[in-house]
Backbone as a chain_set.jsonl record, in Angstrom:
{"seq": "MADYLTLWWVWICIALALGVVELLAPGFIFLGFAIGAVIMAGIVALISLSNIPALLALFAVLSLIAWIALKAAFRRQSSGARIVTRDINEN", "coords": {"N": [[-80.654, -60.682, 100.297], [-77.195, -59.893, 100.627], [-74.802, -62.126, 101.723], [-72.335, -61.473, 102.809], [-72.841, -59.043, 104.077], [-73.918, -59.78, 106.489], [-72.266, -60.892, 108.088], [-70.926, -60.855, 111.108], [-68.396, -61.505, 112.079], [-66.535, -60.659, 110.477], [-66.157, -57.905, 111.036], [-65.371, -58.033, 113.758], [-62.798, -59.325, 113.055], [-61.68, -56.869, 111.607], [-61.682, -55.201, 113.97], [-59.649, -56.355, 115.496], [-57.619, -56.337, 114.009], [-57.134, -53.585, 113.575], [-56.6, -53.027, 116.497], [-54.037, -54.314, 116.337], [-52.55, -52.66, 114.972], [-53.035, -50.345, 116.562], [-51.1, -50.96, 118.436], [-48.729, -50.911, 117.214], [-48.614, -48.174, 116.444], [-48.815, -46.189, 118.834], [-51.301, -44.23, 120.802], [-53.812, -44.025, 121.143], [-55.052, -43.549, 118.64], [-56.011, -45.328, 116.688], [-57.5, -46.977, 118.344], [-60.079, -46.236, 118.885], [-61.379, -46.542, 116.386], [-61.218, -49.409, 116.564], [-62.595, -50.086, 118.699], [-65.205, -49.14, 117.786], [-65.568, -50.771, 115.653], [-65.984, -53.42, 116.978], [-68.362, -52.713, 118.405], [-69.893, -52.531, 116.02], [-69.756, -55.039, 114.987], [-71.468, -56.413, 117.14], [-73.921, -54.952, 116.452], [-74.376, -55.563, 113.813], [-74.736, -58.426, 114.351], [-77.097, -58.731, 115.584], [-78.958, -57.115, 114.047], [-79.717, -57.313, 110.856], [-78.509, -55.424, 108.337], [-78.347, -54.167, 105.035], [-77.539, -51.87, 103.722], [-74.527, -50.753, 102.602], [-73.354, -48.166, 102.345], [-74.854, -47.079, 104.614], [-73.823, -48.825, 106.716], [-71.17, -48.1, 106.782], [-71.291, -45.248, 107.543], [-72.529, -45.463, 110.1], [-70.505, -47.021, 111.205], [-68.345, -45.05, 111.144], [-69.497, -42.921, 112.757], [-69.843, -44.072, 115.37], [-67.209, -44.774, 115.856], [-66.092, -42.42, 115.978], [-67.487, -41.448, 118.256], [-66.595, -43.236, 120.102], [-63.923, -42.528, 120.194], [-63.983, -40.038, 121.217], [-64.793, -40.474, 123.73], [-62.81, -41.879, 124.709], [-60.75, -40.271, 124.772], [-62.006, -38.236, 126.676], [-62.023, -39.906, 128.863], [-59.076, -40.699, 129.25], [-57.982, -38.179, 129.634], [-58.685, -37.272, 132.16], [-57.174, -39.032, 133.885], [-54.258, -38.611, 135.966], [-50.683, -38.257, 135.638], [-49.396, -38.243, 138.062], [-47.143, -36.953, 138.212], [-44.584, -34.81, 139.45], [-44.386, -31.181, 139.028], [-41.68, -29.432, 138.764], [-40.837, -26.231, 139.771], [-38.781, -24.578, 140.925], [-35.557, -24.577, 141.144], [-33.333, -26.8, 143.198], [-30.682, -25.936, 143.455], [-30.239, -23.449, 143.035], [-29.687, -20.429, 144.809]], "CA": [[-79.587, -59.846, 100.978], [-75.858, -60.507, 100.626], [-74.499, -62.999, 103.013], [-71.156, -60.856, 103.27], [-72.943, -58.065, 104.941], [-74.334, -60.194, 107.577], [-71.093, -61.387, 108.817], [-70.352, -60.047, 112.245], [-67.092, -61.83, 112.46], [-65.641, -59.72, 109.736], [-66.104, -56.703, 112.023], [-64.27, -58.591, 114.819], [-61.444, -59.257, 112.413], [-61.325, -55.616, 111.454], [-61.394, -54.456, 115.029], [-58.405, -57.266, 115.967], [-56.435, -55.826, 112.879], [-56.878, -52.136, 114.143], [-55.871, -53.223, 117.513], [-52.616, -54.554, 116.314], [-52.186, -51.263, 114.378], [-52.858, -49.58, 117.497], [-49.845, -51.474, 119.283], [-47.71, -50.252, 116.565], [-48.63, -46.8, 116.468], [-49.607, -45.951, 120.234], [-51.62, -42.872, 121.207], [-55.183, -44.099, 121.209], [-55.777, -43.298, 117.237], [-56.837, -46.546, 116.05], [-58.5, -47.698, 119.325], [-61.502, -45.785, 118.775], [-62.061, -47.315, 115.392], [-61.351, -50.896, 116.977], [-63.94, -50.168, 119.527], [-66.469, -48.886, 116.562], [-65.76, -52.262, 114.79], [-66.457, -54.222, 117.866], [-69.902, -52.396, 118.457], [-70.46, -52.721, 114.685], [-70.103, -56.543, 115.386], [-72.68, -56.567, 117.801], [-75.103, -54.4, 115.799], [-74.615, -56.632, 112.534], [-75.094, -59.745, 114.674], [-78.481, -58.538, 116.06], [-79.701, -56.62, 113.089], [-79.18, -57.455, 109.372], [-78.416, -54.19, 107.472], [-77.728, -54.548, 103.813], [-77.058, -51.026, 103.214], [-73.372, -50.566, 102.852], [-73.043, -46.945, 103.004], [-75.166, -46.76, 105.932], [-73.072, -49.353, 107.653], [-69.868, -47.305, 106.844], [-71.413, -43.96, 108.209], [-72.698, -45.828, 111.248], [-69.084, -47.298, 111.753], [-67.801, -43.723, 111.376], [-70.226, -42.088, 114.058], [-69.563, -45.038, 116.401], [-65.94, -44.715, 116.025], [-65.978, -40.973, 116.554], [-67.835, -41.429, 119.853], [-65.489, -44.159, 120.845], [-62.555, -41.978, 120.269], [-64.185, -38.821, 122.128], [-65.221, -40.963, 124.976], [-61.55, -42.356, 125.186], [-59.936, -38.83, 125.092], [-62.133, -37.79, 127.856], [-61.51, -40.803, 129.916], [-57.785, -40.454, 129.642], [-57.568, -36.806, 130.068], [-58.969, -37.207, 133.57], [-56.074, -39.47, 134.643], [-53.122, -37.835, 135.924], [-49.644, -39.329, 135.547], [-48.68, -38.316, 139.312], [-45.606, -36.516, 137.955], [-44.542, -33.467, 140.086], [-43.841, -30.397, 138.125], [-40.665, -28.555, 139.417], [-40.767, -24.835, 139.441], [-37.606, -24.047, 141.443], [-34.372, -25.402, 141.348], [-32.811, -26.623, 144.55], [-29.169, -25.804, 143.614], [-30.472, -22.208, 143.183], [-29.682, -19.644, 146.14]], "C": [[-78.178, -60.737, 100.766], [-75.655, -61.157, 101.719], [-72.961, -62.134, 103.613], [-71.346, -59.704, 104.24], [-73.651, -58.52, 106.507], [-73.263, -61.062, 108.444], [-70.543, -60.76, 109.803], [-68.992, -60.184, 112.49], [-66.149, -60.846, 111.793], [-65.61, -58.523, 110.427], [-65.073, -57.06, 113.107], [-62.856, -58.646, 114.264], [-60.956, -57.929, 112.236], [-61.005, -55.013, 112.93], [-60.033, -55.37, 115.775], [-57.063, -56.516, 114.901], [-56.142, -54.182, 113.369], [-56.175, -52.132, 115.444], [-54.422, -53.479, 117.531], [-52.018, -53.234, 115.615], [-52.057, -50.309, 115.621], [-51.593, -49.737, 118.39], [-48.772, -50.902, 118.299], [-47.612, -48.924, 116.328], [-49.47, -46.25, 117.675], [-50.194, -44.405, 119.921], [-53.001, -42.914, 120.921], [-55.746, -43.505, 119.786], [-56.344, -44.232, 116.804], [-57.581, -47.226, 117.101], [-59.832, -47.207, 119.181], [-62.119, -46.442, 117.627], [-61.933, -48.764, 115.72], [-62.495, -51.039, 117.855], [-65.26, -49.976, 118.615], [-66.379, -50.264, 115.904], [-66.315, -53.343, 115.726], [-67.963, -53.81, 117.935], [-70.66, -52.686, 117.263], [-70.814, -54.427, 114.574], [-71.386, -56.822, 116.011], [-73.981, -56.153, 117.094], [-75.193, -55.418, 114.495], [-75.03, -57.998, 113.101], [-76.753, -59.692, 115.127], [-79.373, -58.061, 115.008], [-79.165, -56.75, 111.583], [-79.285, -56.246, 108.805], [-77.663, -54.764, 106.163], [-77.501, -53.078, 102.872], [-75.35, -50.497, 103.507], [-72.81, -49.286, 103.393], [-73.612, -46.415, 104.405], [-74.355, -47.612, 107.08], [-71.701, -48.614, 107.845], [-70.226, -45.863, 107.59], [-71.779, -44.31, 109.748], [-71.361, -46.326, 112.135], [-68.27, -46.116, 112.148], [-68.209, -43.021, 112.677], [-69.903, -42.957, 115.166], [-68.035, -44.991, 117.0], [-65.408, -43.359, 116.621], [-66.479, -40.855, 118.125], [-67.078, -42.185, 120.564], [-64.294, -43.432, 121.34], [-62.947, -40.639, 121.353], [-64.283, -39.28, 123.387], [-63.607, -41.376, 125.623], [-60.719, -41.3, 125.468], [-60.481, -38.31, 126.439], [-61.925, -38.752, 129.045], [-60.096, -40.77, 130.287], [-57.162, -39.259, 129.855], [-57.944, -36.706, 131.575], [-58.035, -37.945, 134.377], [-54.801, -38.576, 134.654], [-51.79, -38.803, 136.169], [-48.961, -39.206, 137.149], [-47.364, -37.49, 139.433], [-45.632, -35.234, 138.711], [-43.831, -32.469, 139.076], [-43.025, -29.336, 139.159], [-40.518, -27.115, 139.078], [-39.542, -24.196, 139.975], [-36.562, -25.073, 141.724], [-33.575, -25.514, 142.778], [-31.259, -26.126, 144.545], [-29.04, -24.161, 143.407], [-30.267, -21.387, 144.585], [-30.637, -18.467, 145.869]], "O": [[-78.112, -61.966, 100.75], [-76.279, -60.84, 102.731], [-72.612, -62.245, 104.788], [-70.48, -59.333, 105.033], [-73.845, -57.74, 107.44], [-73.579, -61.804, 109.374], [-69.598, -60.025, 109.515], [-68.341, -59.276, 113.007], [-65.194, -60.31, 112.356], [-64.498, -58.04, 110.216], [-64.047, -56.401, 113.276], [-61.892, -58.14, 114.838], [-59.824, -57.704, 112.664], [-59.998, -54.308, 113.007], [-59.485, -54.792, 116.714], [-55.882, -56.299, 115.173], [-55.008, -53.718, 113.482], [-55.232, -51.357, 115.605], [-53.659, -53.062, 118.402], [-50.858, -52.929, 115.89], [-51.086, -49.559, 115.716], [-51.109, -48.78, 118.995], [-47.831, -50.356, 118.876], [-46.517, -48.469, 115.996], [-50.644, -45.906, 117.535], [-49.745, -43.608, 119.098], [-53.496, -41.891, 120.446], [-56.867, -42.998, 119.799], [-57.483, -43.967, 116.418], [-58.347, -48.114, 116.726], [-60.737, -48.004, 119.428], [-63.257, -46.898, 117.738], [-62.675, -49.457, 115.024], [-63.273, -51.99, 117.777], [-66.256, -50.677, 118.795], [-67.468, -50.785, 115.666], [-67.105, -54.157, 115.247], [-68.783, -54.619, 117.499], [-71.842, -53.03, 117.308], [-71.869, -54.923, 114.178], [-72.287, -57.419, 115.421], [-74.984, -56.866, 117.121], [-76.251, -56.023, 114.323], [-75.672, -58.732, 112.35], [-77.492, -60.661, 114.95], [-80.517, -58.514, 114.98], [-78.11, -56.191, 111.285], [-80.466, -55.901, 108.755], [-76.71, -55.543, 106.152], [-77.333, -53.082, 101.653], [-75.042, -49.92, 104.55], [-72.106, -49.141, 104.393], [-73.064, -45.593, 105.139], [-74.243, -47.158, 108.218], [-71.178, -48.541, 108.957], [-69.31, -45.381, 108.257], [-71.383, -43.536, 110.619], [-71.173, -46.126, 113.335], [-67.621, -46.065, 113.193], [-67.403, -42.617, 113.515], [-69.618, -42.272, 116.149], [-67.701, -45.117, 118.178], [-64.547, -43.224, 117.49], [-65.876, -40.237, 119.003], [-66.84, -41.842, 121.722], [-63.75, -43.557, 122.437], [-62.146, -40.339, 122.239], [-63.868, -38.532, 124.272], [-63.3, -41.199, 126.802], [-59.947, -41.397, 126.422], [-59.681, -37.961, 127.307], [-61.66, -38.29, 130.155], [-59.794, -40.802, 131.48], [-55.985, -39.182, 130.208], [-57.297, -35.854, 132.184], [-57.97, -37.623, 135.563], [-54.362, -37.958, 133.685], [-51.839, -39.879, 136.765], [-48.073, -40.002, 137.458], [-46.679, -37.365, 140.449], [-46.657, -34.555, 138.645], [-42.867, -32.823, 138.397], [-43.52, -28.645, 140.051], [-40.022, -26.863, 137.98], [-39.236, -23.15, 139.402], [-36.674, -26.122, 142.359], [-33.232, -24.512, 143.405], [-30.684, -25.948, 145.619], [-27.958, -23.598, 143.571], [-30.844, -21.91, 145.538], [-30.857, -17.635, 146.75]]}, "num_chains": 1, "name": "protein.A"}
């Protein structure tokens, strides 16, 4: 088995890089990928996988799940802004 496939810290570095990209392009686009990479770091640290396509497929699935969870979590939050439907200056 190749050593570079068992390096969990590479996934942490990828997550940090994606977090920096998220700071530059806000909108929770890359945050799901960063969360997926952090989860992948934990999986690779616990289970040694040697199949690169399987690792990438698992990363894609975990990132999609994280992105959907973020969308659901932030959709529930209200900004508290009041919507004005009538102008006070109109009679």
